[in-house]
N, C-alpha and C positions, 0 to 999 in steps of 0.2 A: 965206389962200383962205377966202373963206364958202362955205356949202354949196351957194346958188345958183349962183355961179360954176364949182364944181366939177362941179355937175349937169350943166351947159352944154357944158361942154368935153368931158365922156364922150357925152352924148346927140348933141350935135352931130357925133360921127364915127360915128354908128350904135349907142352902146352906152346900153343903160337902166340908170338908176340909182335905186333903190326908195328915196324920201322918204317918210317915215311921215308923211302928211298929218294935220292932227288930232292929233297927239300932243303938241304945245309944251307942252305943260302938263308932260308926264312928262320932260321932258328934265333929266337931270343927278340924277334920283328912283333911289332903289335898284332894284336887277336884277329883284329879286322884286315887288317893286309894280307894275313895267312890265310884268312876266309876267301877273298877276292881272288886268290892265287890258287885256293885248293876246289873249291865248290861253285866258283862262279858268280859270287852273290854281289848285286851292284854295288858300285861307289854312293849311290843316291840313298840305299839302305843303310850301309854303314853310317851316311850322315846323319840320317833319320834317328837312328839308334843313338848316336853321340849324344843329339841335342836333348833326347829322352835322358841318357844318364847324366847330362849336364844338369838338368831339372830336377830329377828326382833322385839322383845317385843309382850307386848298383852296378852290377858287371855288367859289361859289354854283350857277352854271350849269353846271359839270362834273359836280357832284353831282347836281343835279337829271337830268342827261342821264344818268348811272348809274342812277339810279331808274328812268329811263324815263317821268318824268312829263311830259318835253317833247322835243320833235324839235329837231336842231339848226338848223333854219331859225327854230324861235321864238326861242332863245337868240339868233342873229346880227340877228333883227330888233328885239329888245330892246336890245340893245347898241348898233346903229343909232341908237335915238332917246335912249338916255342919254347916248351921246357925242357926237351929232349929225354922225353921219359917215354920208356914203352907203353903202348896202348893192346890191352888183352882183351882176344876175342871171346875168350871163356874165363870160367876161374876155376883153377884147379882144386877143389874143395878136398879131393881126396888126399892132398898134399900137406893139407893142414896140419903141424904139429899140436898133438894134445896139451905138451906143458905150456906152449906158446897161448894157446886158447884158454887155458885155466887162469893165466893169468891178467887177462883183460875182461873186464865185467863186460856182459852183453850191452848194457846200457850205453855204455862208452862206445863200443864197437857201432852201435846203431845211430847213434847222435852223431859222430862224425865221420860215418860209413867209411869207414876202415878195417880192413882183416889182415891181421897177421900170417902168412902161410907158413914160411920154414926159415932155418938159417941157412944164409949160403956160406961159401969157402971162404969168405973173409970176416964171418962171424957177423954180419948185418941180418936185419931179418926182412925178408922179402915180405912186403906189406901193399895190398891191395887198396887205394884210396880213390876218393870221388873229387876229392879238393885237396891238391898238392901244395894249396897257397896256404892252409891250414895249420902255420906253422906251430901253434902252440898246442893244438893237439899232437903233432907231431913229437912235441918236446915231451909232452907227459907219457905218450907211447913208448919214448925212448927209457923214460924213467920206470914205467910198468915192465918194460922185457929187459932192461939191465942190457941194453943192444940196439943200437942206432937202426931204425928202419930204411930199408930200401926201397922207395915207391914206383909201383905200377901204377898205370891208368885204368880204371874201368868206369861205366856209368853207374848212377846210384842205384838204381834198381837192382842191377845185377849184384851190387855189392850186399845191398839189405837179402835177397834171395838167397846168394852165399853165405851169409851169416846166420839165417835160419836153420839153413841145413846142416852148418858145422854146429851149432850150438845145440841142435836137436838129438837130447839125449831121452826125451822122454818116451819118445816112440819105441825105441827099443830097450826101455827099461819097464815095460809094462809087465811083463810077465814075472821080473826079479823080484817087484815091487809087490805082485801078488802072494811071491814066496815070502818075502819080509812081513807080511800080515801075519804068518803063520807064529811068530817069534817075537812078535808084539806087543807089550801089555796094555792096561789101561785103554782099551781101542776108543771108548766112549767120549772119554776125556778129549783124546786126541782130535776125535771127528768133529768137536765141537769148538775145537781153536778157531777164531774168526779173523785173524789177520790172513790179509791176501796179499800176495805179489801184484806190482803192478802190471806187470807181462807174465802169464804161465812158465815163459822160458826161464825167468829169472828166479825160480823155485831153487833153493838149495837142496844139497843131498843130506841135508841134516833135518827137513821138514818131517812131520807126521807119516810115516805109512799112509794112512787112509787119506791125508791130505794129497800127497804126491800119487797115490793111484787115480783118484777122483781128477785131479790136475791132467794126469797122464791120460787118461781117456779123453777130455777135453781137446788137448793139443793134437791127439793122436785122429778124432774125429775130423778137426777142420784138415789136417794134413791129408788125409785120403778121401776128403769131399763128399762127406756124411752128412746128410739132412738131417738125422733124426739118431739118437742114442736111444735104446729100450734096455731098461735095467728089471731084469725078468725074475722073481722070485718062484722057483719049484720046489717040490716036496723035499728035497736033499741037496739041491743045489742052489745057485744064483748065476743067471745066466745074462751077460753082457753082447748085444747086437747091435749092430750099426747098419743104417740103410743107405746103401751107396747106389748112385743111379736107379733108385726106384726099388730096389731088392735088399732085402735084409741077408747079413752075414751075421755070423757070430764070431765073436771079437776073444772074450776070455771068459773062463767060468772062477770068480774068486770063491773062497771059503764060503760055505753057509753061514757059518758061525758068526762072519763078520757082516752080515747083509743089513743088519739094524744100524752098525754106525756107518756104513758108505751111503746110506740112503738119508741118514739125518745131516749128513755132510753137504749131499747136496741141496736140503730142504733148509738148511741153514744159508747157504750161498744165494738162494731163490728166496729169501726173507719169507718162508712159510711157518706154520708153526708144527714144531718138530713132535711137541706133545699129542696132536690130534692125529690119531692114526687110523680113527674108525670112518672119516668122511674124505672124501675128495677133494683135492685143493690144485690151486694155478699158482704159479709163481714166474718170475723172470730172473736171469741172470744175464747183467751187463759186463763183459770181460773183454780183454785182449789175449789175444792167444797169437804168440808168432807176428808182432806189431799189425794183427788183424782186429779191427772192432767188432765184435759178435755178440748178437743179442739171442739169448736162448730163453723160451719158451719151456717152462716146467711142468708139466702135468703127473700128479699122482693121483692113484685110485687103490681102495684096499683090496684085497684078493683073499684067496683061502690060506695063501702061504706067504702073507705079508704086503707090505705095499710094493704096487708095480708102478715104477718112474719110466717116462717117455720126455725124452728131451727136443725140442725141435730147433735147430741152428739156422740162423741166417746173419750173414756175412755180411755185415753194413758197409764194410769197405769193397763190396764187390761191385763191377762196374755193371751199367745197366746196359742191357743187351739191346742192340741197334733193330730196326725193324728186318733189316737186311740178313740180319745174323740168325735169325731165330729157325731157319727151315722151310720158308715159302719156297713153293715153286714159283716161277716165273710169272705165269698167269694171276697166282694166288694172290703175289705182292702187289700187283699192278691194281687189283680188285680192292684189296684191302687199303694201299695208298689212298684210292680215290673214295671209300666209303668214309674215312676216318678225315675227310677234308668236307665232307657235308656239312651244311649250317643246323641242321636238326634232324632226330630221328635216333632210334636205340639201336645200337649195334652190341649185340650178346655174343659173350665167349663161354662156350659150353665144355663140360668132361669132368671128371672124377675128382677127388682131392688130391694134389700133387700131381695133376695133369700139365701145369704149367700157365694157367688160365691167369693168374695176376702180372706173372713175367711179361706176358702178350701185353695185357692191358698197360704197363709200365712201358712198355716200347712204344706204344701207339703213342701215348702222350708224351713221350720223349720226341718223338717227331714232330707233333703237330704243334709244340709249346713253343711260344713267340711271344713279345712284349706285348702285342696286340691283342692277345686273347686272355680272359679271365678264366682259368682252370681251377675248379675244387674237385677234392675226392673224398669220400667218407668210407674208410677201412677198418680190418676188423684181423690184425692189428696193421697199423703203417708198415711197411715190411722195408720200404725205399726212401731216402730223402730225395726230393726230387725240385732242384732250384726254381723259384719262381710259380709254384704251385701251393695253393692253401690245401694243406692234405690234415683230416681231423680224423680221430680213433675214436670207434663205437666204445661207451660203457654202459653195461644193462645196469649197474649198481645205482646210476643216476637217471636210468630210463632215458640214457642218448643210443636210440638204434638207428639202423639204417634208414628206417623211414622219417624219424623226427630229425635226423642229421641232414635229409633230402629236403624235406621239408624248408627249412632253416635257410639250407642254399639258396633257395629261388628267391631270399630277401637280398642276396648278396651279388645280384647284377652277373650272373655265369654265363659263360658263352659255351663250355663243354662242362660237365660234371661225370666223376666215375664212382659209381657205386659199388662196393667190394663185392656184393651179393643179393640178389634179389631171392628173399627168402618167403616171403609170404604176401598176400594179396594187397596190403597197405603199401609198402614198398614197391611193387608193381605198377601199383593205379599212380603213386604219385610220380614215377619215373615214366610212365606213357604220359599223362599232363606237360611234365616238364620237357618232352619231346615234342609236345603239339604245341607248346608257345614258342618254338623258336631255341630249343638247347640242344646241343649233341649230347645224349648220355649213352655212356660206354657200362658195362655189366656184366656178370658172370651169373650162370643158374646150372644148376646141377642136372644135365641130361645126358645120355649116353651118345646122342648125335645131334647135329643140327635141326633137322627137322622135328626132333621130339622138344624142342623149347617151345615152340609154337603150342601143342595141345599141354604142356605144362602151366604155361599160362592162362590158357583156357579153362583147365582143370583147377586153377588157381582161383578162378571166377571172374578172370577179365573177360569183358565180351570180345567177339571175335573181330567185328570190324575195328575195335580200339587197337587189337594188335595188328591186323592187317595196315591201317593207318600210320602206325607209330614206328614197324620195325622197317630197318634199311637193310640189315645182314645178321647172320647167324653163323658163329663159326664153330665147329667142336674141335677138339683136338686132343692128342696124347704125347707123351714123351718115350722116344725110341731109343733104346740104348745103343750108340757106336761099338760097330765091331772093332776090336782091337787092332790097332794096326801093326802091332810087335810081332804079334803071333796067328794072324787069320790065315786060313787056308783058302786056295782057290777051289771051288765046287761047282759041279753042273746039275743044274737044277732036274730033278725028278719028275716025271709025268705025276706022281703024287704030291710031291709040294706045290708045283703049278695050279693042281686042282683045288688044293687046300687054301692057297691065295685067293680062290674064285674069281681069276681073271679071265677078262674076254678072249674071243678069239686073236684079235691085233696084239694085247698084252702076251697072253701065252707064247706067240711066236716069238716076239720079241725075247720074252724070257729063254727061249730054247738056244737062242743064239747069242746070249751073255752068260761070261764066267762070273758066277756070284762068290761069295765068300760063306764061310761057316766060322763060327768060333771054337777055340781049342782053348786059348788059357795058359799064360805065363806067370812070371811075377811080378811083370809091370802093372798086369789089371787085376791082381789078386786072386790068378789061375780062375777068374770068370770068364775068360773070352771079351770081355766089353770094358769098354773106358769112355765115359762122356755120354752126353745124349743129345737128341735133335728131335724137334716136333715134327708130326705130322697133322696134316689139316683137312677138316673138310668145311671148306667156306662157301655158304649159300647166300648169293645177293638176291635179297627180296625184290625182285620186280614185279611190274602190274601182272604177270601172269600166276606168280607164287601168291599175289594177294589176293587173288580172284579163289583158288583153292583153300587159301585160309577163310577167306569170308564165308565159302560153302563148309566149314569146318571140318573139312578133308582129314582124314586121320594121317599119322606120321610119314607111312609106308607109302603114302601117295604122293604126301608133298616130296619125299625123297625121289620117287622115280621120276617127278616133274623135273626136279632140280638137274637130277643126273642127266636127264634127255636133254637139257641146256647146258649141258657140259661142267658139272660140278664134279672135281674129283672126290669120291668116296675115300675114309680113313685108310681103308686096307688098299685102295688103288695108288694113294700116296704113299702108303708102304711099300707096295711093292715096286714103285719107283725108284725108292730109296735102296732097296736090294737090288735092283738093277745096277745101282749107280756105285755099289760096291760100299756103301756106308753102313749096313745092317744085314741081318739074317733072316730068313724065313720063319725060323722058330720065333725071333723076337717080336716081327708083325705078327703073328697069329695071337702071341702071348698078350699083345697090347689091344688088339682089335675083336677078340672072341665076343664082346657084349655089345657090338654094333648091329645096328641092322643092316643087313644085305641089300 
């Protein structure tokens, strides 16, 4: 099938294929020569990459990528010209023919990053591939499909995403699986089936309904970005809810009579004692879902109507957030970037559970991590793996606590220490001593706003002079849901909304002149009106004036008033700025900041 026919076959069905017009003279030429002509890479860079290739082997394009001399799209554009193959802007997953997909195992598709879409008029199968030089895999695909593949080019990640979407059966089958349960016999035996697939998307349709239902819930939770799964027994029903963007949403109600089997299945996966139903238990599931390595913490407690299960999901393959991407204002970013470069002192991040404190600390560590610094962390649990950083997890069973871990850290010659949480006087005192002896200490503490962290430490029993001399900064934070860009509606703020936000005169005047948005709800955001989250922050730089107030044992309100007078944005003010920027709504700001001191 020639290039023109292939371009027409896709373009005729609403798909754009990039053809490198005017580049015919480059077809079949070496990839380096094509890159020089198409993206302006220097000959010296090509020569350097060729030297590496001669010494270590490998493909020239991959070497240039590792050298950051070119972008991935440059490589694929050049490959498209060299091999006379169309390069796709996007993959038309709706065009994928089910009978073709059923013939190709998902593991094969992911391993070789190729996805068959449909048969063309010549009997060939239009197939998206990342590596058209993988001849053996194309031959295997030919045998699987009993038809020759007609390759189209696309970058690997686009293909993996398309494979996950096309092979996604679980999210659409959840309700059908619940109906299957009504007719299935011997469910306890099925729920105790121990064999697990390598990837939950590989589950065959012959798997026991209980297993398929649990796997389906896990897959759907990852797809919908849920942070927690709640399985809640009621008197006459069983309710499953997901926490998405910080808010619980009901998903399904499996029949009550299958409650024991579903919970047993989860407990088996988490290596918990299925016979013990009277005591709370904790467990962990490590599993792959749609190619993502997911760590799931499982907690069960006995209730009046049976065991209640909560699963906390952590995507271990998730990319760490950068300090520039978590929602700081320009002034806040500048202050925080300065604080984390200090040689010693304590920087505290405060807020309730689930407010993103750990993500912020990881972003800080990621920014200051370098070969000349020794960084150690003690966490409960270790949520992200950071290259070049020593990370230790607390274990209460062997008396490895935050305090004992921190004490031993001081013998490891650290420059920077992160303590997951300051929970007691012992941990607080060791953290303060570490900061006073030349270490930068990052930690979290549970208070509603920045100023309250000072009084919390004093209430724990720490002397005010120690608090004043060790603290360099305190930041309170919350996570706000972002209004869905697909369905948001323009909205002029009312005087009541301006009053509710508690804005000062200047802020109020600015708000009246802005068009803000309100949440509506659509299919894309599961009818919530919100999709995604960002942070709002209250960053207090502990300078000499603030220290003097701490030494005088001033209350939290007084300290906060002084910090605001010195230019600190409160949580509500930062939230109001996000409203004026069109990122969220008045209702969302009020929902997340009602517990803070005004």
